[in-house]
C-alpha positions as CSV (number, residue, x, y, z in Angstrom):
1,X,0.0,-0.2,-0.1
2,X,1.4,3.3,-1.0
3,X,1.3,6.2,1.7
4,X,1.8,10.0,0.7
5,X,4.1,12.2,2.4
6,X,1.5,14.1,3.6
7,X,-0.3,11.3,4.9
8,X,2.8,10.2,7.1
9,X,3.4,14.0,8.1
10,X,-0.6,13.9,9.4
11,X,0.5,10.7,11.5
12,X,3.3,12.2,13.2
13,X,2.1,13.2,16.7
14,X,2.3,17.0,17.7
15,X,4.2,16.6,21.0
16,X,7.5,15.6,19.1
17,X,7.9,19.4,18.7
18,X,10.0,22.4,20.2
19,X,8.1,25.4,21.1
20,X,5.3,27.8,21.1
21,X,3.0,30.4,22.9
22,X,0.4,28.6,24.6
23,X,-1.1,31.2,26.7
24,X,-2.6,33.5,25.3
25,X,-3.5,31.2,22.5
26,X,-1.2,31.5,19.5
27,X,-2.3,31.3,15.7
28,X,-3.2,27.9,14.7
29,X,-3.8,25.9,11.5
30,X,-6.9,26.5,9.5
31,X,-8.9,26.9,6.3
32,X,-6.9,30.2,5.6
33,X,-3.4,28.8,6.4
34,X,-4.3,25.9,3.6
35,X,-5.8,28.7,0.9
36,X,-2.7,31.0,1.4
37,X,0.2,28.7,2.0
38,X,-1.1,25.4,0.6
39,X,-1.6,22.0,1.9
40,X,2.2,21.2,2.2
41,X,2.8,23.6,4.9
42,X,-0.5,23.3,7.1
43,X,0.6,19.5,6.9
44,X,4.1,20.1,8.2
45,X,2.8,22.4,11.0
46,X,-0.3,20.3,11.5
47,X,2.7,17.4,12.3
48,X,4.5,19.5,14.3
49,X,3.3,22.9,15.3
50,X,6.5,23.8,17.0
51,X,8.6,23.0,14.7
52,X,11.3,25.2,13.1
53,X,10.5,27.8,10.4
54,X,13.4,26.5,8.2
55,X,11.4,23.2,7.3
56,X,8.7,25.1,5.7
57,X,10.0,26.7,2.3
58,X,11.2,23.4,1.1
59,X,7.5,22.3,1.7
60,X,5.9,25.6,0.2
61,X,8.2,25.3,-2.9
62,X,6.5,21.6,-4.1
63,X,2.8,22.7,-3.8
64,X,1.2,24.9,-6.3
65,X,-1.0,26.3,-4.2
66,X,1.4,28.3,-2.4
67,X,1.1,32.1,-2.7
68,X,4.3,34.0,-1.5
69,X,2.2,37.1,-1.8
70,X,-0.2,36.0,0.8
71,X,2.0,33.7,2.8
72,X,5.4,35.1,4.3
73,X,7.1,32.0,6.3
74,X,8.8,34.2,8.6
75,X,6.1,36.0,9.4
76,X,4.0,33.9,12.4
77,X,5.3,30.9,10.1
78,X,2.9,31.8,7.5
79,X,0.3,31.2,10.1
80,X,-2.9,33.4,9.2
81,X,-5.2,36.1,11.3
82,X,-8.4,34.8,9.4
83,X,-7.6,31.4,11.6
84,X,-7.2,33.0,14.7
85,X,-10.1,35.8,15.0
86,X,-11.7,34.1,17.9
87,X,-8.9,34.1,19.9
88,X,-8.0,38.1,19.6
89,X,-6.8,39.4,22.7
90,X,-7.8,43.4,24.0
91,X,-5.2,44.9,25.6
92,X,-4.4,48.7,27.0
93,X,-1.0,50.3,27.2
94,X,0.8,49.6,30.6
95,X,-1.4,46.4,30.8
96,X,0.8,43.5,32.2
97,X,0.0,40.3,30.4
98,X,1.5,36.9,31.3
99,X,2.8,34.4,28.8
100,X,3.3,31.1,28.8
101,X,5.7,29.1,26.4
102,X,6.1,25.5,25.8
103,X,9.5,24.4,24.8
104,X,9.4,20.9,24.1
105,X,12.8,20.2,22.9
106,X,15.6,22.9,23.7
107,X,18.1,23.9,21.7
108,X,20.2,26.7,23.4
109,X,20.3,30.2,21.6
110,X,18.9,34.0,21.5
111,X,15.2,34.8,22.1
112,X,12.8,37.9,22.1
113,X,9.1,38.6,22.5
114,X,8.4,41.6,20.4
115,X,5.6,43.6,18.8
116,X,5.4,43.2,15.2
117,X,3.8,45.1,12.4
118,X,2.5,42.2,10.1
119,X,2.2,44.7,7.0
120,X,6.1,45.3,7.2
121,X,7.0,42.3,9.0
122,X,9.4,44.7,11.3
123,X,9.4,45.2,15.2
124,X,7.5,48.0,16.4
125,X,9.9,49.7,19.0
126,X,12.1,47.9,21.3
127,X,11.6,44.2,21.7
128,X,9.7,43.6,25.3
129,X,11.9,40.7,26.2
130,X,15.2,39.8,25.4
131,X,17.3,36.7,26.1
132,X,20.7,37.8,24.3
133,X,22.4,34.2,25.0
134,X,21.4,30.9,27.1
135,X,17.8,30.8,26.0
136,X,16.2,27.0,26.4
137,X,19.6,25.4,27.6
138,X,19.6,21.5,28.4
139,X,18.2,18.1,26.9
140,X,14.7,18.1,28.0
141,X,11.7,20.4,28.8
142,X,13.0,20.0,32.7
143,X,15.9,21.7,31.9
144,X,14.7,25.0,30.6
145,X,15.0,27.7,33.4
146,X,11.3,28.5,34.7
147,X,11.4,32.4,34.0
148,X,12.2,31.6,30.3
149,X,8.7,29.7,30.0
150,X,6.5,31.7,31.8
151,X,7.2,35.3,32.3
152,X,5.0,38.6,31.7
153,X,5.5,41.7,29.2
154,X,4.2,45.5,29.5
155,X,2.0,46.5,26.8
156,X,3.7,49.9,25.8
157,X,1.8,53.4,25.3
158,X,2.2,55.1,22.0
159,X,0.5,51.8,19.9
160,X,-3.1,53.1,20.4
161,X,-3.4,53.9,16.6
162,X,-1.0,51.5,14.8
163,X,-2.2,48.3,16.8
164,X,-5.7,49.4,17.0
165,X,-7.3,46.8,14.5
166,X,-6.7,43.3,15.3
167,X,-4.3,41.6,12.6
168,X,-2.3,44.9,12.1
169,X,0.0,43.8,15.1
170,X,1.1,40.8,16.7
171,X,3.1,39.9,19.7
172,X,5.8,37.5,18.2
173,X,7.8,35.2,20.3
174,X,11.1,34.5,18.3
175,X,13.6,31.9,19.5
176,X,16.7,30.9,17.2
177,X,18.7,28.0,18.3
178,X,22.5,28.9,17.4
179,X,23.7,25.2,17.8
180,X,20.7,23.8,15.8
181,X,20.5,27.1,13.4
182,X,16.8,26.8,13.5
183,X,14.2,29.5,14.0
184,X,10.9,29.3,16.1
185,X,8.2,31.8,15.8
186,X,4.8,31.8,17.7
187,X,2.5,34.5,17.4
188,X,-0.6,36.1,19.4
189,X,-3.3,38.6,17.8
190,X,-4.7,41.3,19.7
191,X,-5.9,44.9,19.7
192,X,-4.7,47.8,21.7
193,X,-7.6,49.7,23.3
194,X,-7.6,53.4,23.6
195,X,-7.7,54.4,27.3
196,X,-11.3,56.2,27.7
197,X,-12.1,59.8,28.0
198,X,-13.7,60.6,31.1
199,X,-15.7,63.9,30.6
200,X,-15.4,66.7,33.2
201,X,-18.3,68.3,34.3
202,X,-18.4,72.4,34.6
203,X,-20.4,74.8,36.4
204,X,-21.9,77.8,35.0
């Protein structure tokens, strides 16, 4: 019996992964990913939703449905906002947001958490969290320091217009295993709510 490569990928359990944001919910695989990136990319991420970005371009290159103009594999691994509208977070400037990351297989390297402009795929302002070395050391999940898996970020001020519309910005966790030379990305969709303006009553 012949089994296709795509079918084999679907049989690989997701627990054989590397890392992603667990909370708040990060972008999942969905119909928009299949439409824009093709089934090869979608199946690769389904088989290991925590694996590295470098595995995806070869899969995309073999799929005629892959549309590079709509699917940037180096932004959230190509995962699409349209597949995550039910999980959009609403934040305000100064809010402290707890983040939980699942690091299934460590690869020591560098990492950061940043707000990214999705139209330009550029970091907005300064990274909110930076590990310039020593991120995700060891051989198993238990070897990774707790504060690299659970931490908080503070929503910066001044983005109430730029990130007012969900999908225009993402919170991106980015990790590069320097020895393995593999990149991991995970994105949370959010919108920043402008502070309420309280009307002041004046007496005549």
